[in-house]
C-alpha positions as CSV (number, residue, x, y, z in Angstrom):
1,G,113.7,74.6,224.5
2,L,113.7,71.2,226.0
3,E,110.4,70.6,228.3
4,Q,111.9,68.1,230.7
5,V,115.4,68.0,232.4
6,P,116.3,65.2,234.2
7,C,117.2,66.2,237.7
8,R,117.8,64.8,241.3
9,V,116.6,66.5,244.1
10,L,117.8,66.1,247.4
11,D,116.6,67.3,250.9
12,L,119.7,67.7,252.6
13,T,120.5,69.7,256.1
14,D,123.0,72.6,255.8
15,Q,125.6,70.7,257.0
16,Q,125.0,68.4,254.3
17,V,124.8,71.1,251.7
18,C,128.2,72.0,253.0
19,E,129.6,68.6,253.1
20,V,128.5,67.8,249.3
21,S,129.6,71.3,248.1
22,L,133.3,70.6,249.9
23,E,133.5,67.1,248.0
24,E,132.4,68.6,244.9
25,N,135.1,71.8,245.1
26,L,137.6,69.2,246.2
27,K,137.7,67.2,242.9
28,R,138.5,70.8,240.6
29,Q,141.8,71.2,239.8
30,D,142.1,74.7,240.1
31,L,141.4,74.7,244.0
32,N,144.7,75.4,245.6
33,V,145.8,73.6,249.2
34,L,145.1,76.8,251.0
35,E,141.5,77.2,249.3
36,K,141.0,73.7,250.7
37,A,142.2,74.7,254.0
38,V,140.0,77.7,254.8
39,A,136.8,75.6,253.4
40,F,138.2,73.1,256.2
41,Q,138.2,75.7,258.7
42,D,135.0,76.8,257.8
43,Y,133.1,73.9,257.8
44,L,134.9,73.3,261.3
45,Q,133.8,76.3,263.1
46,R,130.3,76.4,261.6
47,F,129.5,73.0,262.3
48,Q,131.5,72.3,265.4
49,C,132.9,68.8,265.0
50,P,136.2,67.5,265.2
51,I,138.9,66.8,262.5
52,E,138.3,63.4,262.5
53,E,134.5,63.3,261.4
54,L,135.3,66.3,258.4
55,G,138.2,64.0,257.3
56,R,135.5,60.4,257.3
57,R,133.0,62.5,255.9
58,L,134.9,63.5,253.2
59,S,137.1,60.1,252.9
60,L,140.5,61.8,253.8
61,D,142.7,61.0,256.6
62,R,142.0,62.9,259.4
63,S,146.4,64.1,259.1
64,T,145.5,65.1,255.4
65,V,142.9,67.3,257.3
66,S,145.3,68.6,259.9
67,N,147.9,69.2,257.5
68,M,145.7,71.6,255.4
69,L,145.2,73.4,258.2
70,R,148.6,73.7,259.9
71,L,148.9,75.7,256.2
72,L,147.0,78.3,257.8
73,E,149.1,79.2,260.6
74,L,152.3,79.9,257.7
75,P,152.9,83.6,258.3
76,E,151.5,85.7,255.2
77,P,154.8,86.0,253.1
78,L,154.5,81.9,253.0
79,K,151.1,81.8,252.4
């Protein structure tokens, strides 16, 4: 029944939308480390950027991003 709803309209590129989505999802408690790693891998492949840049954009250390990505190399039973 509201006639007006406060909102923010942002003009973002596809890459920026992905970054905002990643940042928001990282704050969710129910997202496990493997799901985060898959999201990081997807971002890196989609936008062809280095791990350092992704870490910087998400305010994470490069080593944190790298370590999460390494988890994707584990055998399926361990995942």
